Every structure is written in structure tokens, then in C-alpha cells.
C-alpha positions in Angstrom: 14.6 134.4 -182.2 16.0 136.6 -184.3 16.1 140.3 -186.6 15.5 139.8 -189.7 18.6 139.6 -191.6 17.5 138.9 -195.2 13.9 138.3 -197.2 14.0 136.0 -200.2 12.1 136.6 -203.6 8.7 134.5 -203.9 9.9 131.8 -205.4 7.1 128.7 -207.4 8.6 125.3 -207.9 6.6 123.0 -209.7 6.1 119.9 -208.2 4.5 116.8 -208.7 1.5 118.5 -207.7 0.6 121.6 -208.8 2.9 124.5 -208.2 3.9 125.7 -204.5 5.4 128.7 -203.1 8.5 128.9 -201.0 10.1 131.7 -199.6 13.9 132.2 -197.1 14.2 134.6 -194.8 17.3 134.5 -192.8 17.7 135.5 -189.2 20.1 136.6 -186.7 20.9 136.7 -183.3 23.0 138.8 -180.8 26.0 136.3 -181.0 25.0 137.3 -184.7 25.0 133.7 -185.4 22.1 133.4 -188.4 19.6 130.7 -189.9 17.5 129.9 -192.9 14.6 129.6 -192.5 12.2 128.4 -195.2 8.5 129.5 -195.6 6.2 127.1 -197.9 3.0 127.7 -199.4 1.2 130.0 -198.1 2.6 130.3 -194.5 4.7 134.0 -195.2 3.2 136.7 -193.2 3.9 138.8 -196.6 3.9 142.3 -193.4 7.3 141.1 -192.3 10.4 143.4 -193.5 14.0 144.0 -193.0 15.5 144.6 -188.8 12.3 142.9 -187.7 12.3 141.2 -184.7 11.1 137.2 -185.2 10.3 135.0 -182.6 9.2 131.7 -183.9 7.2 128.4 -181.9 6.7 125.3 -182.9 8.7 125.2 -186.5 9.4 122.3 -187.9 13.1 121.1 -188.6 14.1 119.3 -192.0 17.1 118.4 -193.6 16.9 118.0 -196.9 19.5 115.0 -198.8 21.5 115.3 -195.5 22.2 119.4 -195.5 
């Protein structure tokens, strides 16, 4: 759970199986720690606004190239 701090632009990435949309947001909690969240495809809710409280349930955590 956190407050939406930033909402990035939607980026279209060309992949092997066609184009896919990528949207990155950053949420920050009451301890001032933040987490960057990436939405792939059409999973992003376009009504999300800055400073809105966001709760994510059942998120999938992956690491890309060890990052």
C-alpha cells in the first residue's frame, strides 16, 4: 500500500510476438520508501492519478537481469 508519487508515460515495446505496452508508476509509503511498479499490456487502470492511495493484491515479483 502506498501513495502514487509518479506516473510514467505509456511506452510501446516491439517484441517477438508483437507490440506490448509498458507503464511505470512509483508508490511511496509512510516510511518514505518507494517501489517502482511496471504494468504490462492492458493491465494499467487509466483512472489512476497522482497522490491517490494504491493497494496491490497478488502482485507478481520478477527480476530482470538480476536487478
